[in-house]
C-alpha positions, 0 to 999 in steps of 0.5 A: 157188373164184372166179367165174372158176374156176366159169365155166371149169368150166362151159365145160369141162363144156359143151364136153365134153358137146357133144363127147360128143354129137357123137361119139355122132351121128357113130357112129350116122350112121357105122353106119347102113345108108345110110352103110354102103351108101354106103361099099360103093358107093365101094369098087365105084366105085374098082374100076370106075375101075381097070377103066376105066383098063385097059380104057376105057369109061364108069362111071356111078354112082347111075343112076335109069332109068324103068321103066314108070310108075315108076323104078328106082335102079341103083348102078353101070353100066360100059359098055365094049367088053366089054359093059354091066355092071349092078352092085348093091352090098351091104355086109352083114357076117356070113354070107349064105345064098341062091340064084338062085330064093329070093325072100329071102336070110338074113343071120346075124351073128357070134353066130349068133343075129341073123338078117335077111331081105333081098330077093334082090339078084339079082332086084332087079338083074334089074329094073335090067338089064331097064331097061337092056336096054330102052334098048339094042339087043337084041344088046348084052350086058347082064350083071347082077352083085351085088358083096358088098363084104365078100367074104362070098359063100361060102354063096350059090349063084350064079355072078352074085354076086362079091367085089370082086377076083373081080368085077374079074377077071371083067370084065377077062377078058371078050372084046371085043364092042363097038367104040368107036362102039357103046360111045359110043352105048350110053353116050349112050342111058343117060346121056340116060335117067338121071333123076339127071342132070337134078337 
């Protein structure tokens, strides 16, 4: 085997190793909780844009609002004649067990052995909804919704937790409550308060 062949083999194995490492990094990042959460948020954004096309209004994603001396991050707000929908997205697999009053919910994965505890997303989103309520008139309806992207809501006892298709049908079926001027006014108040828009 000549020098050129040896150099060729070294280059081949170096490239193969680099591709293997890049693949591992990609898989780790793809499976990270942050990446999974962002994928879930993109799906809910698509749902809201479909609703917006049908019903009008405004969609704001990844909002940061002041609340007291701190801030709170909100996944999505949909503002339309039907009211203000404050939406928390969850992209968890497995079975999710919880109810409105429990501080923590439980995630059980497919094998039944792995269990994770999560802070009640309804309580989490109520903080978000409260921040929105402080910005708008008290008579404007602010509806708190939690959307589980994978639709695994069967073991959750709450009428404020939805799959994507269910959330879409519930929002679209709401009666009109605000006129166009009021919708614009609400949007302006929230957009001005959004600290994320000031980056």
